[in-house]
C-alpha positions as CSV (number, residue, x, y, z in Angstrom):
1,M,-50.0,-81.6,59.7
2,V,-52.5,-78.9,60.5
3,G,-50.6,-75.7,61.3
4,G,-52.8,-72.9,62.5
5,K,-54.6,-72.4,59.3
6,G,-57.9,-74.0,60.2
7,V,-58.8,-77.3,58.6
8,V,-56.4,-77.7,55.8
9,I,-54.9,-80.6,54.0
10,S,-51.2,-80.2,54.5
11,S,-49.9,-83.8,54.8
12,P,-48.1,-84.5,51.5
13,A,-49.9,-87.9,51.2
14,W,-53.3,-86.2,51.6
15,K,-52.4,-83.4,49.2
16,L,-51.4,-86.0,46.7
17,L,-54.6,-88.0,47.2
18,Y,-56.7,-84.8,47.0
19,S,-55.1,-83.7,43.8
20,F,-55.6,-87.1,42.3
21,V,-59.3,-87.5,43.1
22,V,-60.3,-83.8,42.6
23,P,-61.8,-83.0,40.1
24,G,-61.6,-86.0,37.9
25,G,-62.6,-88.7,40.3
26,L,-65.5,-86.7,41.8
27,L,-66.7,-85.7,38.4
28,L,-66.8,-89.4,37.2
29,L,-68.6,-90.4,40.4
30,A,-71.2,-87.7,39.9
31,A,-71.6,-88.9,36.3
32,L,-72.2,-92.4,37.5
33,G,-74.9,-91.1,39.8
34,F,-76.7,-88.6,37.6
35,L,-76.2,-90.1,34.1
36,R,-77.6,-93.5,34.9
37,P,-81.2,-94.3,33.9
38,R,-83.6,-92.2,36.0
39,G,-80.6,-90.6,37.7
40,L,-82.1,-87.1,37.1
41,P,-85.7,-85.9,37.0
42,G,-87.5,-85.9,33.7
43,W,-87.4,-82.1,33.3
44,M,-83.6,-82.2,33.3
45,Q,-83.3,-84.9,30.5
46,P,-83.1,-82.2,27.7
47,I,-80.0,-80.8,29.4
48,V,-78.5,-84.3,29.4
49,G,-79.3,-84.5,25.7
50,V,-77.2,-81.4,24.9
51,Y,-74.5,-82.2,27.5
52,P,-72.1,-83.9,25.0
53,Y,-72.4,-81.1,22.5
54,I,-71.7,-78.4,25.2
55,V,-68.6,-80.3,26.3
56,L,-67.4,-80.8,22.8
57,V,-67.9,-77.3,21.6
58,G,-66.6,-75.8,24.8
59,G,-63.5,-77.9,24.8
60,L,-62.7,-77.2,21.2
61,L,-63.2,-73.4,21.7
62,F,-61.1,-73.4,24.8
63,G,-58.3,-75.4,23.2
64,W,-58.3,-73.3,20.1
65,Y,-58.4,-69.9,21.9
66,F,-55.7,-70.8,24.4
67,D,-53.7,-72.9,21.8
68,R,-54.0,-76.1,23.8
69,S,-53.5,-78.6,21.1
70,R,-53.9,-81.6,23.4
71,M,-57.4,-80.4,24.5
72,V,-58.5,-80.1,20.9
73,L,-57.1,-83.4,19.8
74,A,-58.4,-85.3,22.9
75,M,-61.9,-83.9,22.3
76,L,-61.7,-85.0,18.6
77,T,-60.4,-88.4,19.5
78,L,-63.3,-89.0,22.0
79,A,-65.8,-87.7,19.5
80,L,-64.5,-89.9,16.7
81,A,-64.5,-93.0,18.9
82,D,-68.1,-92.3,19.9
83,G,-69.1,-91.5,16.3
84,A,-67.6,-94.7,15.0
85,L,-69.5,-96.8,17.6
86,Q,-72.8,-95.1,16.7
87,F,-72.3,-95.2,13.0
88,F,-71.6,-98.9,12.9
89,E,-74.0,-99.6,15.8
90,A,-71.0,-101.2,17.5
91,G,-72.4,-101.0,21.0
92,E,-71.8,-103.6,23.6
93,P,-74.3,-106.1,22.3
94,A,-72.5,-106.3,19.0
95,T,-71.1,-109.8,18.8
96,Q,-70.3,-110.4,15.1
97,G,-69.5,-108.9,11.8
98,V,-68.1,-105.4,11.1
99,S,-69.8,-103.9,14.2
100,R,-67.8,-106.2,16.5
101,I,-64.6,-105.5,14.7
102,V,-65.1,-101.8,15.0
103,F,-66.0,-102.1,18.7
104,N,-62.8,-104.1,19.4
105,A,-60.7,-101.7,17.4
106,V,-62.1,-98.6,19.2
107,A,-61.7,-100.3,22.6
108,F,-58.1,-101.2,21.7
109,L,-57.0,-97.9,20.0
110,L,-58.7,-95.3,22.2
111,P,-56.6,-95.8,25.3
112,L,-53.4,-95.8,23.2
113,N,-54.4,-92.6,21.5
114,L,-55.3,-90.9,24.8
115,V,-52.0,-91.8,26.4
116,A,-50.1,-90.7,23.3
117,L,-51.8,-87.3,23.7
118,S,-50.9,-87.2,27.4
119,L,-47.2,-87.8,26.4
120,M,-47.3,-85.1,23.9
121,T,-45.5,-81.9,24.9
122,E,-47.8,-78.8,24.9
123,R,-46.1,-76.4,22.6
124,G,-49.0,-74.8,20.9
125,A,-48.7,-75.1,17.1
126,L,-52.2,-76.4,16.8
127,V,-52.2,-76.7,13.0
128,R,-49.1,-78.8,12.9
129,S,-50.2,-81.0,15.8
130,G,-53.6,-81.4,14.1
131,V,-52.0,-82.5,10.8
132,V,-50.0,-85.2,12.7
133,W,-53.1,-86.3,14.6
134,L,-55.3,-86.4,11.4
135,S,-52.6,-88.5,9.6
136,A,-52.4,-90.9,12.5
137,A,-56.2,-91.2,12.7
138,L,-56.5,-91.8,9.0
139,V,-53.9,-94.6,9.1
140,Q,-55.6,-96.2,12.0
141,W,-59.0,-96.2,10.4
142,F,-57.6,-97.4,7.1
143,L,-56.1,-100.4,9.0
144,V,-59.5,-101.0,10.7
145,A,-61.3,-100.9,7.4
146,W,-58.7,-103.2,5.9
147,V,-59.1,-105.7,8.8
148,C,-62.9,-105.7,8.2
149,R,-62.4,-107.5,4.8
150,P,-63.8,-111.1,5.0
151,E,-60.6,-112.6,3.8
152,L,-58.8,-111.1,6.8
153,A,-61.0,-112.7,9.4
154,E,-58.0,-114.3,11.2
155,V,-56.4,-110.8,11.6
156,A,-59.7,-109.4,13.0
157,A,-59.8,-112.4,15.4
158,S,-56.5,-111.3,16.8
159,L,-58.4,-108.4,18.4
160,E,-60.2,-111.0,20.6
161,L,-57.2,-113.2,21.6
162,A,-57.6,-114.7,25.0
163,Y,-54.5,-114.5,27.2
164,V,-56.2,-115.9,30.2
165,N,-59.3,-118.0,30.9
166,P,-62.2,-116.2,29.2
167,R,-64.4,-116.7,32.3
168,L,-62.2,-114.2,34.1
169,T,-63.3,-111.5,31.7
170,A,-66.9,-112.5,31.2
171,W,-68.0,-109.5,33.2
172,T,-67.0,-107.1,30.4
173,P,-67.8,-107.0,26.7
174,I,-64.3,-105.7,26.0
175,A,-61.9,-108.2,24.5
176,Q,-58.7,-109.1,26.4
177,P,-56.3,-107.2,24.1
178,A,-58.2,-104.0,24.7
179,I,-58.4,-104.8,28.4
180,L,-54.6,-105.1,28.4
181,A,-54.3,-101.8,26.5
182,F,-56.4,-100.1,29.2
183,V,-54.5,-101.7,32.1
184,V,-51.1,-100.7,30.6
185,T,-52.2,-97.1,29.8
186,L,-53.8,-96.7,33.2
187,L,-50.7,-97.9,35.0
188,L,-48.6,-95.6,32.8
189,Q,-50.8,-92.6,33.6
190,L,-50.8,-93.4,37.3
191,S,-47.0,-93.6,37.3
192,R,-46.8,-90.3,35.5
193,F,-49.1,-88.7,38.0
194,L,-46.9,-89.9,40.9
195,V,-43.9,-88.5,39.2
196,Y,-45.2,-85.1,37.9
197,K,-48.1,-84.7,40.4
198,N,-50.1,-82.4,38.1
199,A,-53.8,-82.1,37.1
200,V,-53.2,-83.1,33.4
201,E,-51.8,-86.5,34.3
202,S,-54.6,-87.3,36.7
203,G,-57.1,-85.9,34.2
204,F,-55.9,-88.3,31.4
205,M,-56.1,-91.2,33.8
206,W,-59.7,-90.4,34.8
207,A,-60.6,-89.8,31.2
208,L,-59.3,-93.4,30.5
209,V,-61.6,-94.7,33.2
210,A,-64.6,-92.8,31.9
211,S,-63.9,-94.2,28.4
212,F,-63.7,-97.7,29.8
213,I,-67.1,-97.2,31.5
214,A,-68.5,-95.7,28.3
215,L,-67.8,-99.0,26.4
216,H,-70.1,-100.8,28.9
217,G,-73.0,-98.4,28.3
218,S,-75.5,-100.8,26.8
219,R,-75.0,-103.4,29.5
220,F,-75.9,-101.0,32.3
221,G,-78.5,-99.0,30.4
222,W,-76.6,-95.7,30.1
223,T,-75.7,-93.8,27.0
224,P,-72.0,-94.2,26.1
225,T,-71.9,-90.8,24.5
226,N,-72.5,-89.2,27.9
227,F,-69.5,-90.9,29.4
228,F,-67.3,-90.0,26.5
229,A,-68.4,-86.5,27.1
230,T,-67.6,-86.9,30.8
231,A,-64.1,-88.0,29.8
232,G,-63.8,-84.8,27.7
233,L,-65.1,-82.6,30.6
234,I,-62.5,-84.2,32.9
235,L,-59.8,-83.2,30.5
236,F,-61.2,-79.8,30.1
237,L,-61.2,-79.1,33.9
238,A,-57.7,-80.7,34.2
239,L,-56.3,-78.3,31.5
240,L,-58.2,-75.4,33.0
241,E,-56.6,-76.1,36.4
242,S,-53.2,-76.6,34.8
243,S,-53.6,-73.2,33.0
244,Y,-54.5,-71.5,36.3
245,K,-51.5,-73.0,38.1
246,M,-49.2,-71.9,35.3
247,T,-50.5,-68.4,35.7
248,Y,-50.7,-68.1,39.5
249,H,-48.2,-70.7,40.7
250,D,-44.5,-70.7,40.5
251,E,-43.5,-73.8,38.5
252,L,-40.2,-74.4,40.2
253,T,-41.2,-74.2,43.9
254,G,-44.9,-75.1,43.6
255,V,-46.0,-72.1,45.8
256,P,-48.2,-69.3,44.4
257,G,-46.5,-66.6,42.4
258,R,-46.5,-62.9,42.0
259,L,-49.9,-62.7,40.3
260,A,-51.5,-64.6,43.2
261,L,-49.7,-62.4,45.7
262,D,-51.1,-59.2,43.9
263,Q,-54.6,-60.7,44.0
264,A,-54.2,-61.6,47.7
265,L,-53.0,-58.2,48.6
266,R,-56.0,-56.6,47.1
267,G,-58.3,-58.7,49.3
268,L,-56.6,-57.9,52.6
269,G,-58.3,-55.8,55.3
270,H,-56.8,-53.2,57.6
271,H,-55.0,-55.5,60.0
272,Y,-52.2,-57.7,58.5
273,A,-48.5,-58.2,58.4
274,V,-46.1,-59.1,55.5
275,A,-42.8,-60.9,55.9
276,I,-40.1,-61.1,53.3
277,V,-38.0,-64.3,53.5
278,D,-34.6,-64.3,51.8
279,I,-32.4,-67.4,51.5
280,D,-28.9,-66.5,52.6
281,H,-26.0,-67.2,50.2
282,L,-28.1,-69.0,47.6
283,T,-26.2,-67.1,44.9
284,D,-23.0,-68.6,46.2
285,V,-24.5,-72.1,46.1
286,N,-25.5,-71.5,42.4
287,E,-22.0,-70.3,41.5
288,I,-20.1,-73.1,43.4
289,C,-22.4,-76.1,43.0
290,G,-24.4,-75.1,39.9
291,H,-27.9,-73.9,39.3
292,A,-29.3,-77.5,39.4
293,V,-28.2,-77.8,43.0
294,G,-29.4,-74.3,43.8
295,D,-32.8,-75.0,42.3
296,Q,-33.2,-78.1,44.4
297,V,-32.2,-76.3,47.6
298,L,-34.7,-73.5,46.7
299,Q,-37.5,-76.1,46.3
300,M,-36.7,-77.7,49.7
301,I,-36.6,-74.4,51.5
302,A,-39.8,-73.3,49.7
303,T,-41.6,-76.4,51.2
304,K,-40.5,-75.3,54.7
305,V,-41.5,-71.7,54.2
306,A,-44.9,-72.8,52.8
307,S,-45.4,-74.8,56.0
308,V,-45.0,-71.7,58.3
309,S,-47.4,-71.7,61.2
310,G,-49.5,-68.8,62.4
311,G,-51.8,-68.7,59.3
312,G,-49.1,-67.4,57.0
313,K,-49.7,-67.7,53.2
314,T,-46.5,-68.1,51.2
315,F,-45.8,-66.6,47.7
316,R,-42.7,-66.7,45.5
317,Y,-41.7,-63.0,45.3
318,S,-38.4,-63.0,43.4
319,G,-35.4,-65.2,42.7
320,E,-34.6,-66.3,46.2
321,E,-37.2,-64.4,48.2
322,F,-40.7,-65.3,49.4
323,A,-43.4,-63.1,50.7
324,V,-45.5,-64.4,53.6
325,L,-48.9,-62.8,54.3
326,F,-50.4,-62.9,57.8
327,P,-54.0,-61.7,57.6
328,G,-55.3,-60.4,60.9
329,K,-51.9,-60.3,62.7
330,S,-49.5,-57.7,63.8
331,A,-45.8,-57.9,63.1
332,G,-45.2,-58.8,66.8
333,E,-47.6,-61.7,66.6
334,T,-45.8,-63.2,63.7
335,L,-42.3,-63.2,65.3
336,A,-42.6,-66.5,67.1
337,H,-43.8,-68.3,64.0
338,L,-41.1,-66.8,61.8
339,E,-38.4,-67.6,64.4
340,T,-39.6,-71.2,64.4
341,L,-39.3,-71.2,60.6
342,R,-35.8,-69.7,60.8
343,K,-34.7,-72.4,63.3
344,T,-36.2,-75.2,61.2
345,V,-34.3,-74.1,58.1
346,E,-31.1,-73.6,60.1
347,A,-31.4,-77.1,61.6
348,S,-31.9,-78.7,58.2
349,R,-29.0,-80.3,56.4
350,F,-28.9,-80.8,52.6
351,L,-26.6,-83.4,51.1
352,Q,-25.2,-83.0,47.7
353,Q,-24.9,-86.5,46.2
354,G,-23.2,-86.9,42.9
355,R,-23.5,-84.2,40.3
356,G,-26.5,-81.9,40.5
357,H,-28.5,-84.0,43.0
358,V,-29.4,-82.9,46.5
359,R,-31.5,-84.5,49.2
360,E,-32.4,-83.5,52.7
361,Q,-30.5,-85.4,55.4
362,P,-33.0,-87.2,57.8
363,E,-32.9,-86.4,61.5
364,Q,-31.2,-89.8,62.1
365,P,-28.5,-90.2,59.4
366,S,-28.3,-93.7,57.9
367,G,-24.5,-93.6,57.9
368,D,-24.1,-93.7,54.1
369,S,-23.5,-90.0,53.7
370,S,-19.7,-90.0,53.9
371,S,-19.3,-89.4,50.2
372,S,-21.9,-86.5,50.3
373,E,-21.1,-82.9,50.7
374,E,-23.2,-81.2,53.3
375,L,-24.9,-77.9,52.7
376,S,-26.1,-75.8,55.6
377,M,-28.6,-73.1,54.7
378,T,-30.2,-70.2,56.6
379,I,-32.8,-67.5,56.0
380,S,-33.1,-63.9,56.9
381,V,-36.6,-62.5,57.5
382,G,-38.0,-58.9,57.7
383,V,-41.6,-58.3,58.7
384,A,-43.8,-55.2,58.9
385,E,-47.4,-54.5,59.6
386,R,-50.0,-52.2,58.2
387,D,-50.3,-49.1,60.4
388,D,-51.0,-45.4,60.2
389,R,-47.7,-44.8,58.3
390,K,-47.9,-47.8,56.1
391,T,-51.4,-47.8,54.7
392,T,-50.9,-49.6,51.4
393,P,-49.6,-53.1,50.6
394,E,-46.7,-51.6,48.7
395,Q,-45.7,-49.5,51.8
396,V,-46.0,-52.6,54.1
397,I,-43.7,-54.6,51.7
398,K,-41.3,-51.7,51.6
399,G,-41.2,-51.8,55.4
400,A,-40.6,-55.5,55.5
401,Y,-37.7,-55.0,53.1
402,K,-36.2,-52.4,55.4
403,A,-36.3,-54.9,58.2
404,L,-34.8,-57.6,56.0
405,Y,-31.9,-55.3,55.1
406,R,-31.2,-54.8,58.8
407,A,-31.2,-58.5,59.3
408,K,-28.7,-58.9,56.4
409,L,-26.5,-56.1,57.8
410,D,-26.4,-57.9,61.1
411,G,-25.0,-61.0,59.5
412,G,-28.2,-62.8,58.3
413,N,-30.0,-65.8,59.8
414,L,-32.1,-63.4,61.8
415,V,-35.7,-62.2,62.0
416,K,-36.2,-58.5,62.2
417,R,-39.2,-56.2,62.4
């Protein structure tokens, strides 16, 4: 749906696809184009030479400064994998001996380590997380060194087991156990992205893809180190985006928060309107049905408020209130859009199913809602514009609150100016 905001991606499916592809997918596509042989002019090759070091140092400093342990450990994991391949000359042409064992081990262990980091809860405590990671890394490399012993050739051969006809995987130097590890971890990351829909989950998935490509470097003539660096850059940008959203977006509702509102207010001109939207009786829902139900109702209504027409930009203002900015519009010009929003919420029906679970009833009920308790919600809206008496954003918001109070005093479920 495109609702009076110019060309915007507002369909949930398109938003999901956009958040999945940007920035990780586009960055990897750019790397495939520019980091291939002769992908960049000769005068830029020195930049390509220092690119991995810039990513590594930048990622480590960012992770350390902001106490993002996953960022630091992911960078170290990628650097260690690349360093092992270089030290043992275990590139794609390696077909025998220790080099081949190291290549198979890196290809198998790298996706497992990356997905383990993606599953790790970000709680700071970099030193403690680092000790755990270092211990796990030492155990893994001890096992790899142990498997490299000549008398354990059969164990090393298990890293090259063929589960299907080898001709089906002849296109890749990666052995089938490692391919299986990549497939399983990629599917896991994809499922996590579809559940959580955040930049970190998509970032780890694209980092896995970049790592898979890096392991094919020699076959296609590119430097594996550059694609391991690209995997690190993808994770860096994903965590940067996640940090931004944590600062400027409300985690519960997904709409921008107070800091984003303050920033938007500073950039407004002299002609705008502000609406304050309050959910009627949400406190009663919390007390009677529980906060879990109240939070879900809040999320559903937030989605509707965020879809307001007329160019409105929605922000979470307080517990059950949203601020909607209308740049370039008077209060009168917003009334029709706000009234449409009010009617949309009023017409919605929320079904409480079981304990602590709510869903929105479709327009044509399926007939299986007899055991569900129906919740009808409404909103009250106050709107004000900048004029000669209200010259600052604070004064305009105060005017919108006065209009909201009048709507509440008149029984709620109203739009007032």
